[in-house]
N, C-alpha and C positions, 0 to 999 in steps of 0.2 A: 157227654159234651165234648166238643173238640173242633177240629177242622171240619168244615161242612162239604159235603159231597152230594151230588145228585141234582135234580131239577128244582129250581126255585118255585114255590107254590104260592107265594104271596099275591100274585095278580089273578088267580082264578077267582070264578064267581062264587058268591057267598053261598047260594043255595047247593053247590055241589059238595059242600062240607057239613051241612047242617045235621045230616044223620049221625056222623061220628061225634060231633061237637055236643049235641044235646043228649047227655047221658042222665039217668036218674040222679038226684040230689040225695046223698045220704043223710039221715036225720042226725041232729047234734046229740050226743049222749046227755045223759041226765045231768052229770056234774061237769060239763063242759067238754071240750075236745082238745086233746093234745096229740101234737105230732110226735109220735113215739118211735121214731126210726133210729133209736139209739142216739148217736152223735151225728145225725145227719148220714149215717152210713146205710144205704140201701138204695132200692129203686126208686123211681119218681113217685113221690108222695103227695097227691092231691094237686100240688103245683108243678109237677114235673121236674121235683128236685133232682139234680144230677149229683151222684156221690163221686164222680170222677174227680181227681185232683192229682197234679203232677208235683211232686214235692221238691220245689227249688225256690229259693228267694233271692232276689238280687238287690243291691243297694244303687239307688240312683243319685248320682252327684249333681244333676241338673234340678233346679228348683221347679217346683210344680205349684203354679199360682192360679187359683181360680179368680172369677171376677171379684171385686170390681176391676175393670179396665186392664186386663192383662194382653199385650200386644203380641204374644207368642203365637206361631202358627201351630195348627192342630198336629198332634203326633200320629194321627191315624193316616193310613195310606189314602192316596187319592184314588177313588174308583171312577169307573166309566159311568155312564148314564145307567141309572137304576132300572132293573126290570120292571119295578112298580114304584113310582114316585111316593106313594103312601099305601100303607096296608089297608085292605078292605075292612069294613066294620064287622067285627064278630061280637055278638051278643055274649055277655059274660055268664058262663055256666061254669060248673065244675069241670076242670080240664080233663079231656080224655087221656087215656094211657098212651104215652108216646111209643113209637116203634121200637124195636130192640136196637141198641146202639150199633154203630158201625164196627169194623174189625179193629181199627186203631183205637176206638174207644174201649172196646172189650178188652183189649191188652191192659189198658190202665185199670180197669175193674179186677183184672187178675191179680195185678200187682197190689192193689189196694185191699180187696176183700177176699182174695183167694178163689174168686168165682172160676169155675171150670167153663172153658171155652165149649162151643158146640162141636159136635164130632165133624171132622173134616176141616174145621177152621184152624188156620195156623196163627199162632199168638207169638209174635216176635220177642216179647219181653217175657223172660222166665222170672219165676218166683223162687226166692231162696228159702227153701224149708229145711235147710241143714240145722239150724239152730232152733232148739225148742223155745216156744213163745212163752214169755213171762206174763201170766195173767194174774199176778197178786198185785194189787193196787195200793196196799197198806191202809185200806179203810177199815173201821170196825167191823167185827162179824157178829154183832148182836142185833141184827135188825129185827129178827121176830120178837125179842124181848122188849124192844122199844116201840114197835108200831103193830098195830092190828090191821091186817091187810083186808080190803074190802073188794067191791067189783071192778070190773075192767072199765075204763072210760075212753080208752084210745088205743090204737094199735098201729104198728108200722112194721117194716120189713125185718129190723134187727131188735125189735122190743116192743113193749107195750106199757101204757100207763094205768095204774090203779088207784082207786079212792082208798085212803087209809086213816087211821085214827092214831094219835099219840097215846101210849099206854101210861106214860110216867112224866115227871118233871113239871115245870111251872105250866107247860101248854098241854097238860094231860087232857084228852078228849077232844084236842083241836084236830080238825080235819085237814088233811094234806093231800097232795098228789105225788105219787111215787112212780118214776120212770124206772122200769126194769129192763136191763139190758142183758141179754144172755152171752155168756162167755163163749159158749159152743161156736156163735157166730162171730167171734173176733178171731179170724183165721190168719190175719196179717199183723205185723208189728205196728203198721200205720193205723189200722182200725184200733187197736189197744191204745196207741197214743191219741187218737181223737176222743176217746172216753176219758182220759187223764185230763187233757187240755179243756174239755167242757167242763168238768168239775172244777178245775183250776179258775177258769173264767167266771163261773157262777159264784165261787167263793170270793173272787177279788172284786167283782163289780157289785158294789153295795151303795145303798143311799139314794137311789132314784126310785121315785114313787111309780114310775111305769115300767119297771123292771121286775120281773117274776122274783119273788124272794126265795132264796135258797136256805135250806134248813140243815140238811145232813147228807152223808154219802156213806153207804155201807156196801159190804160184799159178802158172799158166802162162796161155796165151790162152784156154784152154778151161775150166779147173776151178780151185777153191780146194781144197786139201788140208790137212785138220786131222789132225794126227799125235797119237794119244793111247796110253795104256796099253791092252794087249790083255787082255781079260777072257774066259777061255775056259770059264767054268762055265755060261753061258747065262742066260736071263732069269729073274728072280723069277716071271713069270707061267708059265714052263714048269715051275718046281719045285712050284708050287701044284697044276697040272694032274697033274704025275707022282705027287702025294700023293693023288690022288682028289678034289682040288679044296678041301682045307682043311688046316690045320696043327693040331697040338696046341697048347694054350695055351703050354707051356714053349718049344715051337720058334717059336711065332708071337712071343714075347716078344724073343727074340734077333734076329729079323728087325726088329721094330718099333722096337727100341732103337737100331739102327744107322740106320735112316731118321730117327728123331727128332734123333740125334746130328748128322747132315750137315745137316738142315734148320735146327736150331738155329743151327748154325755160319754157314751162308748168311745167315740172318736177322741175326745180330750184325754181318756184314760188310756189311749194306744190299742183299742180294740176294734177290729172290723167284724160286722156280723156275717157278711157274704150270702145271706140266704133270707133276705127280707121279702115277705109275701103276705097276704092276708090270712093265710093259715097259720102263720107263726106270731099271731097276735090274738090274744084272749080278752075277754071282758070279765070282770071280776064277778059281776052279778048278771041278771037277766034285765036290770033296770035300763031303761032306754038311754040314760046319761051315766051308765057305769064307766068306771076307769079302764082303761086300755093297757095290757101288760104285754111286753115282749118276752117270747118263750124261745126255746130250742137254739142254744148256742153250740150246737154240735159241729157247724161247719165255720164257726167263728175262730179267730185266730189273733194273737198278739202282733202288733206290727210296730217296728222301731221307726223312728224319724227318718224319713228319706227312703224307706224300705219299698221295693216294688215287689208284689207277689205275682207268681205266674201259674199257681194251682188253678185249674179250671174246675169250678164248683159253682153251685147255685141252682136256680131253677130257671127253666128254658124260657119262660115269658118274662122273666125279671132280670135276666143277666145283662149286664152292661157290655158295650162293644169292646172296650179295653180288656174285659176278662177274657173274651174270645181271642184277643190279641196277645194274651199271657203277659200283660204288664200293667198292673193296676194297684191301686191303693184304696183309700177310704172313699174316693169319689164314686166308686162302684155301687156302695150302699145307697148314695143320693139318687142315682139313676133308678134303682128299684123302687124308691119312694116315689119317684116321677111316675113310674107305671102303675102303682097303687093309686096314686091321686088321679091319674087318668081313668082308672076304671071306676073310682068313686064318682067321678063327676059325670061320666057318660055311660057307664054299664057295659063297656066293650074293651077288649085288649088293645093296646096301641100297635102291637105287632102279632101277626097270626099267620100261620100256615098249617098244612095238614101234617107235616113231618118236623121233627126236631131240627133237622138241618135247614128246613125251609124257614122256621122261626129264626134260627140264627142268621141266615141270609137276610131276613127282613130287619133284624136288629142292626145288622152292620150296613145295610144299603138304603133301606126304605125310611120314610118319614111318617110319622104318625099323622092320621087325618083329622083336621080341626074343621072340616067343612061339613060333614054329615051331622044330622040331628043326634043329640040336642046342642051341639057346639055353637050354633048361631046364637042361642039363647044364653049361654054361659058368658060371664062378665069377661072383659078384655083383660083385667087384672089376673082372674084364674088361668086363662089361657097362657098369658105371659109366665106365670109361675111354672106351670106344667112345662112349657117349652123350655125354660131355663133349668129345669132339672133333667130334661130329657135331651140336653145338648150332647151330640156325639163327641165333642171335643171336650174331653175331661177338664182341660185346663180352664175352660170358660164355664164349666158347670158350678153352680153354687154350691157352698159347703151346706152341712145341715144347720149349723148356727147362723149362716148368712140368710138361709131360706126364712128362717123365723123373723127376719127383718123386713122381708118381702111385704109390700103394701097389701096384698090380698090376704096374708095369713098374720100379719103383725096384730097384736093385742097388747095392750098396756099391761094386762094382769098376767101375762105369761113372761117369766123371767128368761133374758137372752143369756145363753150360756157363753162362757169363754171359749174362744175358737182357737184350736191348735195352729190353724194355718197362720195366725198372727205371728207366732214364734218364728215360723220359716220365712215369712215374708220379710220380718225384721233382720233376721240372719242373711237373708240374700242382699238386702239393702246394704248392710255393713260390708259384705264382700264385694259390692259393685264397685266399679271404677267411678271417679269423679264425673266422667261424662255422663255415665248411665245415671248416676244420681241426680244430675242436673236435668236430665231428660225426664225422669220420674217425677221430679218436682214440678215440671212444666205440665205434665200429663194430669197431676193431681188437680190442676185447676178446672179440668174439663170433667171432673166426676159429678155425677147426678146427685140429686138431693137424697134419693134412697141409698146410694152408695156411701154418702157421707154420714147418713144415719147410722149404717152398720158400722163404719170405722169409728165413729163417736161413740158408740156403745161398747165396742171392744176396747177402746182406749180407757174409758171410764172404769171398766172391770179391772184394768191393771192398776187402779187406784193411784193415780199420779201424786207427786208431792204438791205441797201448798203452792210452790212456783209453777205448777203445771207441766212438770218434767217427769219422764218415767226413766228409772235407773235399772241396773241388773237386779237389784234387790227386789224392786217392784215386780219384776217378771217372776223371780223365784218365789215369793210370797204368794202371787196368784195362782202359781201352779200348786203349791203346798196347801192352799186353802181348798182347792178342788181335787185334790189327790186320793186315790184309792190304792189298795194293792196292786190292782191291775196296772197303774201308771208305773209302779216300780218294776212290774214283770216285763213291761213293754219298753222300759228304758226311756220314757219320754223326756226324762231329766237330762239326756245326752244332748238335746236340742240346745240346751244352755251352755254346756261345757264344750260342744263342738266348735264354738266361736269364742275367741278371747274377748268376752265382754269387760269393759273397763268398769269401775265404779262411778265414773261420771255421768252425767245425763246423756240418754240416748235419744230420746224423742220429746218433742214438745208441741 
């Protein structure tokens, strides 16, 4: 992934691509399917996952405010007229393997994975191989004494996943999934750090029912072993395909609520997933109403308050525009959820082209089509929901927590999580001039009923005092109540100390 070159393919006729797009669908393994590309390290796996990442992080001192009602202009550049105002409809099949990356992307691969360039190809970025790589992770080396390894259930470029059983302890005999990552393929310091971070995130993110459970991490001279909960229901992707490529609205709501719930939880903890796609969600059982679990945090990262990432990672069909612009935060995950929801409702991808660069151009310039079947029969609320997730202006895009309050998805039985954006909004308000505060107060009177519902929900989660006011202590306790080790790692609490809150009431 990276800057896009070559002719834009989004406007070509649908039948000109059908032969490449309609590849045979692989069967789901007996015990579920796992994306076993190590820590997201490898070639495009099923969803066109790009392993490229440029390791730089920046801190943004400007506020990033999603709706409700943010007046800021889009941070994205103004483009000329789009080659195609909307991408043509593409029936949802297992994605075809993308073409080889361009030279500028190959250089990133070399730096990240130690991949050798093709003969005759010049790679401007050199790899520092002077220092020997430390492939000792400090994990226990007793894997074989603790686990009985079984058959393979999934395979990726940098590793594979196997069925296993625990040999001892309270869980003796329990079936688990073991992701096995080859140390021989960890040819750069970046790849090694990816494994460390994946294990750290899985350890730190605990307590959510839609998150695959982490049990253990072991190593030996050859491999790293990540032991997790076994999900035997197969991928969300396979469920979509088994239903003829699309879900009913009611069934789609059930899936999307679960995805939003886990993503909102991750964002509150200061973790951005960065590779959300149907292949990275597994069902616990084959039951039609089985619980959905998020897996594969190999491309995930901790993100500090106000931090902007510019690593280009993710999967081509699901990547957000701001990722391609190399300045993004948690909003990129919400875009990916929008793509997944679009696919669930209509069975086709919102952005499609023959080449990877063509897909990127469609993401940056084209608009998804809501005119072709079955969209005319889809409810206006569902269309509005998808459009608000696929807003190219990340400042106007809904957050994951806010999306759970949207009329289409709202359910009284689903708990609305605390939204970390509330803390950022309050801090921005306290830093604002008196004139800006007055303007915001005037704008608050124009909020819609749905926007007020979201704000009221968040206000009540802060547990205001009996007098209806929220203090610094209310903010602190709300974070503590929802904190995990991940929140400490991502230093989310800095958002409180970065502004000199007083002990007097702040909101009412």
